[in-house]
N, C-alpha and C positions, 0 to 999 in steps of 0.2 A: 533550450527547453528543459525543464526539469521535472523529472518524475519521482514519486515517492513509492517504493515497494515495501509493502507490509507482509511479513511473513508469519505463518503460525508454526511450522516445523519443517525439517527436511531440506533437500536441496533446491526447492523451488526458487528462492531469491537469486541464487547464484546464476542459474541459467537465464532467467528473466532479465536480471541486471545486465549480464553479458550481452545478450541480444539487444537490449535498449542502448547499452554503451556503443556497441558497433553501429547502430543506427544514428549515432552522434547526439543522444540524449544524455544529460547529465542526470545520473541516478543517485539517490540516497535511499538507505534502507532503514527500516525500523522493525525491531524484533518484538515490540509490545504495543498494545493499543495506547497505553499512557504516553510512550514516546511519539507514536504517530500523530495522536491528538496534539501533543505539544508542537511537533513540527508544522502541523497544518495550520495552527494558530499563528505561528510565528514566521513562517516561510510561504512563499508563493510557488505553487506548483502547476505545471501544465496539465498533469494527470496523476492519478494514484491507481497502483495495481495491488489488490488486496487478495490474499490467500485465505480461503475459508476451509479449514480443515475438517476432519471427520466430524467434530462436534459442532463446528460452525459458530458458536457463541461469541467468541472474541471478535472475529471478522464482522458478524452482524451487529454487535455492540458498536464497533467503529463506525459502521455504515450509518447507525443511528446518530452518532455524534456528528458525522460529517454533515448530515442533512441539516442540522441546526446551525452551521456556520454561515456566515455572511457570504463568503465567497467559496463556492462549491465546484471544485475541479471535476472534470469527467472521471468516472471511476470504472475500472475493469475488474471483474471478480473472477478469480480462478478457484474452482472447487477441487480439492485433493483429498486423498485418503492416505492413511499411514500404513 
């Protein structure tokens, strides 16, 4: 099972990726909504973990894009502050 972790900033993806890897998930990371959008269009994921930072705009933009995709994986949203 493959999970996409999308980060805004900080250490969030490292700890989430480590936990998911220990649980036997294959983890891929994206550091921008453009890369995440590309990966979601070209790869199949079991789920997506999205960090929504203090401004929240990039993460929310990605969620809007995901809703328009034909195959929508489950999404977990993490709210963080810097």
